[in-house]
GUTIVEX-600108 format. One record per residue (C-alpha): residue number from 0; residue in one letter; x, y, z. Coordinates in Angstrom, 3 decimals. Each point is the difference from the previous one (the first is absolute). Example, Ala and Ser with C-alpha at 12.3 -4.5 7.8 and 13.67 -1.06 7.14 Angstrom:
// residues 2
loti seq->0&type->a&u->12.300&v->-4.500&w->7.800
loti seq->1&type->s&u->1.370&v->3.440&w->-0.660
This chain:
// residues 248
loti seq->0&type->m&u->97.827&v->153.164&w->79.808
loti seq->1&type->a&u->-0.879&v->-1.899&w->3.188
loti seq->2&type->a&u->2.346&v->-1.495&w->2.644
loti seq->3&type->p&u->-0.127&v->-1.323&w->3.590
loti seq->4&type->a&u->2.594&v->1.068&w->2.631
loti seq->5&type->y&u->0.728&v->-1.525&w->3.349
loti seq->6&type->n&u->3.041&v->1.140&w->1.983
loti seq->7&type->e&u->1.791&v->1.196&w->-3.057
loti seq->8&type->e&u->1.720&v->3.091&w->1.508
loti seq->9&type->a&u->3.253&v->-1.117&w->-1.607
loti seq->10&type->n&u->-1.477&v->-0.072&w->-3.502
loti seq->11&type->i&u->-3.188&v->1.983&w->-0.369
loti seq->12&type->a&u->1.501&v->3.473&w->-0.648
loti seq->13&type->a&u->2.272&v->-1.302&w->-2.703
loti seq->14&type->a&u->-2.798&v->-2.154&w->-1.574
loti seq->15&type->v&u->-2.553&v->2.801&w->-0.131
loti seq->16&type->t&u->2.586&v->2.462&w->-1.342
loti seq->17&type->e&u->1.022&v->-2.459&w->-2.687
loti seq->18&type->w&u->-3.676&v->-0.503&w->-1.042
loti seq->19&type->r&u->-0.769&v->3.751&w->0.034
loti seq->20&type->e&u->2.997&v->0.942&w->-2.137
loti seq->21&type->y&u->-0.745&v->-2.732&w->-2.568
loti seq->22&type->l&u->-3.703&v->0.815&w->-0.255
loti seq->23&type->a&u->0.463&v->3.766&w->-0.051
loti seq->24&type->g&u->2.837&v->-0.142&w->-2.542
loti seq->25&type->h&u->-1.165&v->-2.666&w->-2.413
loti seq->26&type->p&u->-1.340&v->1.499&w->-3.330
loti seq->27&type->a&u->-2.458&v->-2.828&w->-0.524
loti seq->28&type->i&u->-1.737&v->0.369&w->3.308
loti seq->29&type->g&u->-2.710&v->2.579&w->0.598
loti seq->30&type->a&u->-1.987&v->0.334&w->3.239
loti seq->31&type->w&u->1.340&v->-2.262&w->2.809
loti seq->32&type->e&u->-0.447&v->-0.833&w->3.612
loti seq->33&type->i&u->1.822&v->-1.958&w->2.684
loti seq->34&type->v&u->-2.074&v->-1.760&w->2.657
loti seq->35&type->v&u->1.858&v->-1.516&w->2.934
loti seq->36&type->c&u->-1.771&v->-1.845&w->2.881
loti seq->37&type->n&u->1.982&v->0.286&w->3.151
loti seq->38&type->d&u->-0.867&v->-3.304&w->1.660
loti seq->39&type->g&u->0.117&v->0.929&w->3.627
loti seq->40&type->s&u->3.777&v->0.522&w->-0.037
loti seq->41&type->d&u->1.561&v->0.521&w->3.456
loti seq->42&type->d&u->3.125&v->1.670&w->-1.353
loti seq->43&type->a&u->0.314&v->3.400&w->-1.830
loti seq->44&type->t&u->-1.719&v->-1.192&w->-3.219
loti seq->45&type->g&u->-3.098&v->2.020&w->0.696
loti seq->46&type->a&u->1.889&v->3.146&w->0.837
loti seq->47&type->i&u->2.220&v->-0.287&w->-3.065
loti seq->48&type->l&u->-3.063&v->-0.416&w->-2.252
loti seq->49&type->a&u->-1.678&v->2.996&w->1.615
loti seq->50&type->g&u->3.121&v->2.120&w->-0.722
loti seq->51&type->l&u->0.152&v->-1.200&w->-3.577
loti seq->52&type->r&u->-3.694&v->0.869&w->-0.504
loti seq->53&type->e&u->0.631&v->3.622&w->0.823
loti seq->54&type->d&u->2.070&v->0.416&w->-3.174
loti seq->55&type->c&u->-1.858&v->-2.493&w->-2.196
loti seq->56&type->p&u->-3.819&v->0.579&w->-0.338
loti seq->57&type->e&u->-0.186&v->-3.065&w->-2.215
loti seq->58&type->l&u->0.936&v->-2.193&w->3.038
loti seq->59&type->v&u->-2.949&v->-1.468&w->1.795
loti seq->60&type->v&u->0.729&v->-1.695&w->3.330
loti seq->61&type->v&u->-2.453&v->-2.436&w->1.516
loti seq->62&type->d&u->0.752&v->-0.672&w->3.717
loti seq->63&type->f&u->-0.970&v->-3.135&w->1.918
loti seq->64&type->p&u->-0.014&v->0.519&w->3.768
loti seq->65&type->e&u->1.455&v->-3.538&w->0.481
loti seq->66&type->n&u->1.637&v->-2.594&w->-2.240
loti seq->67&type->r&u->-2.508&v->-1.957&w->-2.068
loti seq->68&type->g&u->2.353&v->-1.747&w->-2.491
loti seq->69&type->a&u->1.175&v->0.749&w->-3.563
loti seq->70&type->g&u->-3.118&v->-1.451&w->-1.554
loti seq->71&type->a&u->-2.299&v->2.494&w->1.806
loti seq->72&type->a&u->2.481&v->2.799&w->-0.648
loti seq->73&type->i&u->0.210&v->-0.548&w->-3.768
loti seq->74&type->a&u->-3.783&v->-0.350&w->-0.171
loti seq->75&type->a&u->-0.446&v->3.367&w->1.716
loti seq->76&type->a&u->2.605&v->1.640&w->-2.254
loti seq->77&type->i&u->-1.773&v->-1.298&w->-3.058
loti seq->78&type->a&u->-3.397&v->1.186&w->1.224
loti seq->79&type->h&u->1.391&v->3.559&w->0.284
loti seq->80&type->t&u->1.331&v->0.151&w->-3.517
loti seq->81&type->r&u->-1.828&v->1.958&w->-2.665
loti seq->82&type->m&u->1.943&v->-0.380&w->-3.228
loti seq->83&type->d&u->-0.837&v->-2.073&w->-3.042
loti seq->84&type->w&u->3.051&v->-2.229&w->0.548
loti seq->85&type->v&u->1.666&v->-0.974&w->3.311
loti seq->86&type->v&u->3.546&v->-1.114&w->0.588
loti seq->87&type->l&u->0.535&v->-2.352&w->2.949
loti seq->88&type->l&u->3.271&v->-0.447&w->1.742
loti seq->89&type->d&u->1.625&v->-0.264&w->3.473
loti seq->90&type->s&u->1.538&v->2.868&w->1.891
loti seq->91&type->d&u->3.144&v->-1.912&w->0.981
loti seq->92&type->g&u->2.005&v->1.097&w->-3.076
loti seq->93&type->q&u->0.182&v->-3.338&w->-1.637
loti seq->94&type->f&u->-1.906&v->0.892&w->-3.091
loti seq->95&type->p&u->1.511&v->2.956&w->-1.962
loti seq->96&type->i&u->-2.696&v->2.203&w->-1.429
loti seq->97&type->a&u->2.072&v->0.208&w->-3.200
loti seq->98&type->n&u->-1.345&v->-3.500&w->-0.664
loti seq->99&type->l&u->-3.075&v->1.864&w->-1.207
loti seq->100&type->d&u->1.844&v->1.031&w->-3.164
loti seq->101&type->a&u->-0.637&v->-3.441&w->-1.497
loti seq->102&type->f&u->-3.735&v->0.195&w->0.752
loti seq->103&type->l&u->-1.065&v->3.415&w->-1.325
loti seq->104&type->d&u->-0.063&v->-0.711&w->-3.740
loti seq->105&type->r&u->-1.938&v->-3.224&w->0.460
loti seq->106&type->v&u->-2.482&v->1.716&w->2.416
loti seq->107&type->r&u->-0.589&v->2.833&w->-2.526
loti seq->108&type->a&u->-0.508&v->-2.538&w->-2.794
loti seq->109&type->g&u->-2.827&v->-1.598&w->1.945
loti seq->110&type->e&u->1.661&v->-3.429&w->-0.028
loti seq->111&type->a&u->-1.675&v->-1.149&w->3.190
loti seq->112&type->d&u->-1.744&v->1.169&w->3.162
loti seq->113&type->a&u->2.575&v->-1.501&w->2.330
loti seq->114&type->f&u->3.832&v->-0.169&w->-0.114
loti seq->115&type->s&u->2.326&v->-1.620&w->2.479
loti seq->116&type->g&u->3.773&v->0.306&w->0.461
loti seq->117&type->a&u->1.864&v->-3.311&w->-0.123
loti seq->118&type->r&u->3.190&v->0.226&w->2.096
loti seq->119&type->v&u->2.823&v->-1.150&w->-2.197
loti seq->120&type->k&u->2.335&v->-0.528&w->2.943
loti seq->121&type->k&u->-1.526&v->0.154&w->3.462
loti seq->122&type->a&u->2.146&v->1.811&w->2.517
loti seq->123&type->d&u->-1.437&v->-2.003&w->3.018
loti seq->124&type->g&u->1.702&v->-2.762&w->1.873
loti seq->125&type->l&u->-0.025&v->-3.601&w->-1.129
loti seq->126&type->a&u->-2.789&v->-1.045&w->2.438
loti seq->127&type->y&u->-2.306&v->2.898&w->-1.168
loti seq->128&type->r&u->0.740&v->-0.742&w->-3.630
loti seq->129&type->w&u->-0.821&v->-3.667&w->0.448
loti seq->130&type->g&u->-3.260&v->0.749&w->1.840
loti seq->131&type->s&u->-1.139&v->2.446&w->-2.670
loti seq->132&type->a&u->0.789&v->-2.518&w->-2.794
loti seq->133&type->a&u->-1.875&v->-2.821&w->1.777
loti seq->134&type->s&u->-3.120&v->2.081&w->0.738
loti seq->135&type->g&u->0.071&v->1.454&w->-3.523
loti seq->136&type->a&u->0.164&v->-3.505&w->-1.538
loti seq->137&type->v&u->-2.984&v->-1.159&w->2.106
loti seq->138&type->s&u->-1.959&v->3.152&w->-0.915
loti seq->139&type->n&u->0.672&v->-0.528&w->-3.696
loti seq->140&type->l&u->-1.099&v->-3.536&w->0.230
loti seq->141&type->t&u->-3.290&v->0.753&w->1.716
loti seq->142&type->h&u->-0.828&v->2.924&w->-2.159
loti seq->143&type->g&u->1.090&v->-1.549&w->-3.334
loti seq->144&type->t&u->2.529&v->2.740&w->-0.675
loti seq->145&type->r&u->3.750&v->0.121&w->-0.816
loti seq->146&type->y&u->1.132&v->3.241&w->1.611
loti seq->147&type->r&u->3.740&v->0.329&w->0.642
loti seq->148&type->d&u->-0.544&v->2.121&w->3.161
loti seq->149&type->f&u->-3.439&v->-0.652&w->1.475
loti seq->150&type->n&u->0.917&v->1.851&w->3.208
loti seq->151&type->s&u->1.504&v->3.199&w->-1.314
loti seq->152&type->i&u->-1.493&v->3.156&w->1.524
loti seq->153&type->f&u->1.217&v->2.298&w->-2.775
loti seq->154&type->k&u->-3.114&v->0.321&w->-2.113
loti seq->155&type->v&u->-1.706&v->2.475&w->-2.285
loti seq->156&type->v&u->-3.802&v->-0.492&w->-0.046
loti seq->157&type->r&u->-2.893&v->1.942&w->-1.393
loti seq->158&type->g&u->-1.332&v->1.949&w->2.954
loti seq->159&type->p&u->-3.780&v->-0.909&w->-0.138
loti seq->160&type->l&u->0.939&v->-3.740&w->-0.256
loti seq->161&type->l&u->2.367&v->0.125&w->2.933
loti seq->162&type->r&u->-2.273&v->2.056&w->2.175
loti seq->163&type->a&u->-2.843&v->-2.515&w->-0.693
loti seq->164&type->l&u->1.844&v->-2.943&w->1.430
loti seq->165&type->c&u->-1.158&v->-1.319&w->3.432
loti seq->166&type->l&u->3.328&v->-0.759&w->1.592
loti seq->167&type->e&u->0.111&v->-2.175&w->3.099
loti seq->168&type->s&u->3.698&v->-0.641&w->0.811
loti seq->169&type->g&u->1.166&v->1.566&w->3.226
loti seq->170&type->g&u->3.704&v->-0.655&w->-0.164
loti seq->171&type->m&u->2.789&v->-0.259&w->-2.668
loti seq->172&type->n&u->-2.073&v->-1.920&w->-2.466
loti seq->173&type->c&u->-1.725&v->3.009&w->-1.606
loti seq->174&type->s&u->2.076&v->-0.132&w->-3.180
loti seq->175&type->t&u->-0.874&v->-3.694&w->-0.481
loti seq->176&type->e&u->-3.639&v->0.693&w->0.601
loti seq->177&type->i&u->-0.156&v->2.848&w->-2.496
loti seq->178&type->t&u->1.506&v->-2.231&w->-2.689
loti seq->179&type->a&u->-2.530&v->-2.760&w->0.755
loti seq->180&type->r&u->-3.030&v->2.345&w->0.145
loti seq->181&type->i&u->0.643&v->1.584&w->-3.354
loti seq->182&type->a&u->0.768&v->-3.382&w->-1.486
loti seq->183&type->e&u->-3.439&v->-1.241&w->1.359
loti seq->184&type->l&u->-1.647&v->2.785&w->-2.016
loti seq->185&type->g&u->1.521&v->-1.287&w->-3.160
loti seq->186&type->r&u->2.318&v->2.965&w->-0.335
loti seq->187&type->p&u->3.406&v->-1.336&w->-0.947
loti seq->188&type->w&u->3.100&v->1.618&w->1.460
loti seq->189&type->v&u->2.643&v->1.267&w->-2.370
loti seq->190&type->e&u->3.378&v->-0.627&w->1.664
loti seq->191&type->i&u->2.891&v->2.343&w->-0.595
loti seq->192&type->p&u->3.529&v->-0.711&w->1.354
loti seq->193&type->i&u->1.053&v->2.439&w->2.785
loti seq->194&type->e&u->3.003&v->0.685&w->2.185
loti seq->195&type->h&u->-0.118&v->-0.944&w->3.725
loti seq->196&type->r&u->2.541&v->1.282&w->2.469
loti seq->197&type->e&u->0.833&v->-0.496&w->3.664
loti seq->198&type->r&u->-1.783&v->1.840&w->2.715
loti seq->199&type->g&u->1.332&v->3.461&w->0.577
loti seq->200&type->g&u->0.045&v->-0.448&w->3.752
loti seq->201&type->g&u->-1.942&v->-1.199&w->3.017
loti seq->202&type->a&u->-1.403&v->-3.498&w->0.328
loti seq->203&type->r&u->-2.957&v->-2.008&w->-1.365
loti seq->204&type->g&u->-3.216&v->0.558&w->1.941
loti seq->205&type->w&u->-0.797&v->-3.710&w->0.223
loti seq->206&type->r&u->1.689&v->-3.177&w->1.288
loti seq->207&type->f&u->1.042&v->-2.555&w->-2.539
loti seq->208&type->w&u->-1.547&v->-3.149&w->1.425
loti seq->209&type->r&u->-3.247&v->1.688&w->0.942
loti seq->210&type->g&u->-0.121&v->1.617&w->-3.489
loti seq->211&type->a&u->0.658&v->-3.290&w->-1.684
loti seq->212&type->r&u->-2.728&v->-1.638&w->1.917
loti seq->213&type->d&u->-2.537&v->2.744&w->-0.743
loti seq->214&type->r&u->0.933&v->-0.039&w->-3.650
loti seq->215&type->a&u->-0.494&v->-3.783&w->-0.190
loti seq->216&type->l&u->-3.446&v->0.329&w->1.630
loti seq->217&type->f&u->-0.979&v->2.941&w->-2.260
loti seq->218&type->v&u->1.074&v->-1.718&w->-3.243
loti seq->219&type->g&u->-1.963&v->-3.002&w->1.105
loti seq->220&type->y&u->-3.008&v->2.188&w->0.614
loti seq->221&type->l&u->0.315&v->1.590&w->-3.445
loti seq->222&type->g&u->0.167&v->-3.498&w->-1.564
loti seq->223&type->y&u->-3.117&v->-1.095&w->1.889
loti seq->224&type->r&u->-1.801&v->3.246&w->-1.024
loti seq->225&type->r&u->0.923&v->-0.763&w->-3.637
loti seq->226&type->w&u->-1.390&v->-3.493&w->0.318
loti seq->227&type->l&u->-3.339&v->1.426&w->1.393
loti seq->228&type->l&u->-0.186&v->2.496&w->-2.893
loti seq->229&type->r&u->0.407&v->-2.752&w->-2.514
loti seq->230&type->r&u->-2.752&v->-2.058&w->1.740
loti seq->231&type->g&u->-2.387&v->3.019&w->-0.005
loti seq->232&type->v&u->-0.118&v->0.147&w->3.868
loti seq->233&type->l&u->1.478&v->3.479&w->-0.219
loti seq->234&type->r&u->-0.523&v->2.565&w->-2.733
loti seq->235&type->i&u->2.367&v->2.572&w->-1.437
loti seq->236&type->p&u->-1.241&v->3.554&w->0.749
loti seq->237&type->e&u->-1.008&v->2.132&w->-2.946
loti seq->238&type->p&u->2.747&v->2.322&w->-1.287
loti seq->239&type->p&u->-0.512&v->3.760&w->0.126
loti seq->240&type->p&u->-2.236&v->1.340&w->-2.867
loti seq->241&type->m&u->2.898&v->1.720&w->-1.774
loti seq->242&type->l&u->1.954&v->-3.233&w->-0.156
loti seq->243&type->r&u->-3.009&v->-1.886&w->-1.292
loti seq->244&type->e&u->-0.213&v->2.465&w->-2.890
loti seq->245&type->r&u->3.745&v->-0.483&w->-0.735
loti seq->246&type->a&u->-0.399&v->-3.744&w->-0.111
loti seq->247&type->r&u->-2.640&v->0.048&w->-2.702
């Protein structure tokens, strides 16, 4: 499991405890790990994670000395994972880990290398829902896909595939980029409906209008990248050897 955290002192203890209890108590889950990147928080997030780490050896904490953005934080958390499968989610409490129940049988059946949670009812405000829907529609159009929730961060991805991605986003567009990068590789996402709830506490770490501007720019960049790939100006990197064997 990999997650970013920035100024989440109101949520991080409850989130990590929920994850730990679920992973340790689920009969279908063997070895597990939780990797959280503390993205230069200036509140008590780092201290809380350090305290949680004392009682949970499966918790790995990556600390940034200064804030670098959610994209850099999730990339660092992914890079520190070691398991065959990685669950991605936020540390703000909006994605219940119990959503994973709907994924496990399909993961074990080898149905796909990448699964994504489609939020049935988004618990965000109207402006955020509209922005997500608009950017998702544009992303689907440019990538020739029809995903219900292109921007969802709740994902379950084969570890070697996820760790091989060269992620570039520095802000809140990391989930959109991960969807796009794996789609570029010809690996379809299997979407599964999930629950989405309101934040447990605290405030979002980014301003709405700045975030909307950055998302529009980033979605435009991804579309331009897709166009360059189709023209052969860019090439898609080779997948990891293990995944090449699976594709045969």
